[in-house]
C-alpha positions, -999 to 999 in steps of 0.1 A, spaced: -599 805 -96 -562 807 -106 -547 774 -100 -511 790 -97 -525 809 -65 -541 779 -51 -530 780 -14 -539 745 -1 -514 718 2 -528 680 5 -492 663 4 -479 636 30 -464 657 58 -466 687 39 -472 718 62 -505 736 53 -506 771 48 -526 776 81 -517 751 110 -549 754 126 -561 740 157 -530 728 169 -520 756 195 -525 731 224 -498 708 211 -475 736 201 -477 752 234 -471 717 251 -438 713 231 -428 749 238 -430 740 277 -407 709 271 -382 732 254 -382 760 281 -380 734 310 -353 718 295 -334 750 287 -339 758 323 -326 724 337 -358 711 349 -367 674 344 -391 668 315 -403 637 296 -397 629 261 -429 633 238 -451 609 217 -478 620 191 -504 595 182 -535 594 158 -549 581 127 -532 587 93 -543 620 79 -545 640 112 -512 657 108 -486 640 130 -457 645 108 -465 681 101 -466 686 139 -433 666 142 -418 689 115 -431 720 134 -419 709 167 -383 704 149 -383 739 136 -390 752 172 -362 733 186 -340 746 157 -351 782 165 -339 777 199 -303 764 186 -309 731 195 -294 699 176 -320 681 158 -322 648 137 -350 628 122 -358 596 112 -389 574 97 -388 539 114 -393 509 92 -406 473 99 -377 447 101 -351 475 100 -328 481 129 -328 519 141 -291 517 149 -278 533 117 -308 555 110 -304 570 147 -269 575 141 -273 595 111 -298 617 127 -276 623 156 -247 631 131 -269 658 119 -275 670 154 -239 673 161 -231 690 130 -257 715 139 -239 721 170 -204 717 161 -197 752 146 -207 769 182 -186 744 203 -153 759 212 -136 725 218 -129 709 182 -113 677 200 -146 670 218 -165 671 186 -142 646 172 -146 624 200 -185 624 196 -180 616 160 -157 587 166 -181 571 191 -209 578 164 -188 561 139 -182 532 160 -220 530 169 -230 528 133 -204 502 124 -220 476 150 -249 477 125 -244 442 103 -255 462 74 -230 488 79 -201 494 51 -171 470 63 -145 484 39 -118 508 50 -125 530 20 -161 536 30 -165 555 61 -197 550 80 -221 581 79 -191 600 60 -173 605 93 -135 608 86 -126 607 122 -113 574 136 -137 554 154 -135 555 193 -132 519 206 -148 506 238 -179 533 236 -213 527 222 -198 496 203 -204 464 223 -233 453 199 -259 453 225 -282 482 214 -295 491 247 -259 498 261 -247 514 230 -277 536 224 -274 547 261 -236 555 259 -243 573 226 -271 594 241 -248 604 270 -221 614 248 -245 635 224 -262 650 254 -228 662 268 -219 683 238 -256 700 240 -249 705 278 -215 725 270 -237 747 249 -264 752 274 -290 736 246 -306 703 240 -308 677 215 -342 661 200 -343 630 180 -374 629 159 -389 595 151 -420 592 127 -437 559 123 -426 549 156 -447 519 159 -427 504 131 -395 501 154 -387 465 158 -397 451 194 -359 447 205 -350 480 193 -381 496 210 -368 482 243 -334 495 237 -348 531 228 -370 531 260 -340 519 284 -316 547 268 -344 574 270 -353 565 307 -315 564 316 -313 601 301 -343 612 319 -329 602 353 -298 621 350 -315 651 335 -294 653 304 -308 676 278 -317 649 251 -353 640 241 -371 617 219 -402 630 202 -421 604 183 -451 600 164 -472 571 155 -506 552 150 -531 550 180 -517 517 194 -482 532 198 -485 536 236 -494 497 238 -464 490 218 -440 511 239 -458 497 272 -455 461 262 -417 466 258 -409 485 291 -436 490 317 -421 521 327 -427 537 292 -463 547 305 -445 573 326 -415 579 305 -432 598 276 -458 625 275 -486 611 252 -505 636 230 -534 624 210 -539 640 177 -573 639 162 -595 657 136 -600 695 136 -632 711 153 -655 732 133 -637 764 140 -603 753 131 -613 734 100 -629 766 89 -599 787 97 -576 762 79 -598 771 48 -603 808 54 -573 822 63 -550 810 33 -582 821 9 -584 855 23 -547 862 21 -552 856 -17 -582 878 -17 -607 851 -20 -636 841 8 -662 812 14 -700 814 18 -711 801 52 -730 774 31 -697 761 14 -682 757 46 -709 736 59 -705 716 30 -667 712 31 -669 704 67 -693 675 62 -672 662 35 -638 665 51 -651 655 85 -625 677 98 -596 655 92 -565 678 81 -555 660 51 -591 660 36 -596 696 44 -566 703 21 -577 679 -3 -611 694 -7 -601 728 -3 -575 725 -32 -600 710 -58 -628 735 -47 -602 765 -52 -596 754 -88 -632 748 -99 -646 778 -83 -658 803 -107 -653 836 -87 -633 847 -58 -664 840 -33 -667 800 -31 -703 787 -30 -718 755 -20 -723 749 -58 -686 750 -61 -684 724 -33 -709 702 -48 -690 704 -83 -657 698 -66 -664 669 -45 -665 640 -69 -633 651 -82 -616 655 -48 -631 620 -40 -617 603 -72 -582 618 -62 -583 605 -26 -596 571 -39 -565 568 -60 -538 586 -39 -549 584 -3 -570 551 1 -562 533 -31 -524 532 -25 -528 515 8 -555 491 -6 -529 479 -35 -506 467 -7 -528 444 6 -530 408 -9 -561 394 -18 -566 377 16 -560 409 32 -586 428 10 -612 403 19 -604 406 58 -606 446 55 -639 442 33 -653 421 59 -645 447 86 -661 475 65 -692 457 58 -697 458 98 -693 492 102 -670 522 110 -663 516 145 -640 489 160 -653 457 154 -647 423 170 -621 397 154 -646 372 159 -674 391 142 -650 394 113 -644 357 113 -685 352 115 -689 377 87 -665 355 64 -677 323 78 -642 312 89 -625 303 122 -609 333 139 -576 314 139 -575 309 102 -575 346 96 -547 355 121 -523 356 93 -542 381 74 -548 404 105 -514 403 116 -502 412 83 -526 441 80 -514 452 114 -476 452 102 -484 470 70 -502 498 91 -537 493 78 -553 482 108 -545 484 146 -560 468 177 -579 493 195 -583 472 226 -580 435 230 -600 416 205 -612 448 187 -597 459 156 -603 492 134 -587 510 103 -558 533 107 -572 555 80 -602 576 85 -633 569 61 -612 536 47 -643 515 56 -666 539 35 -638 535 7 -641 497 7 -678 495 9 -677 517 -26 -653 492 -42 -669 461 -65 -673 430 -44 
């Protein structure tokens, strides 16, 4: 069929043409927004799941929902070994800019911007010359507020200031954080403490995070009360009906359709993972000879889709690993697709577990594997074990 009309979108964080199977999560966030709008207490929210299940897509959808309610919003993507101070300042600067045109007190906005500027300037990597204003904020920095250098104190004070502006407008502020598990440990502690302080006062500012399945344990290790601070929502693969809808709805809008046998083959290939559904759907559309997609079309398209995934989805991650790390992952893959014991990996490699700790820890830090529970590890990427077993030894 015409590739120009191809409706499928296998991109990183790119919203699919049909956001199927996520009504529950969208409904939960709608409740959060509505409760805060009515002044009722509500927890911040954290999405967890493997790569390719659509966490970033949901995070962006949540942000759109907040913007439709005229909230102030900002988003960051956490990175290992990088303080969140300056990224959070930039995100909240964006939120204030969204709220400022409706606020009737310009001096109040300037005050909050001055606090933001002072907060950002405490970052050791922030610009130090007078000619370079942090975040492009032209108002003078406010001294004595959110500028102590202690991130927990400063973040709490900043959140209070920003939330007060939202309160003036009877709306809220949402800070969205992707790859939340990558926030440095000291910063995670500060973020949890600031969020906890705001939740106790009922201030209309929430944190909405997304990360890998072990994110709850990262937060819990930082602050024990984080288990009650956030509403945790696990994102998994799509069920059969939702996976079919993700394929059928966009196709039918373009005057195309799928035979039942084609849908069977696509579900078996994609295994319900949203990214794979889009990847196989896109290639199948391009190779289909007619507007009714058949199982033969899927059979022809599958090797090409798998080759593209091997390069763009699996291969890009594999290339980030060192030879020692690849050896460790290959041993994991040979033991199967379920979580495996670290001792079993050591046995497979004929090594002592302690000698493999550097490779394991580096893979966790790179987000390629995670600890499913104490002593067990598994891949963060679905079907990664299958990919590794297909590689030459």
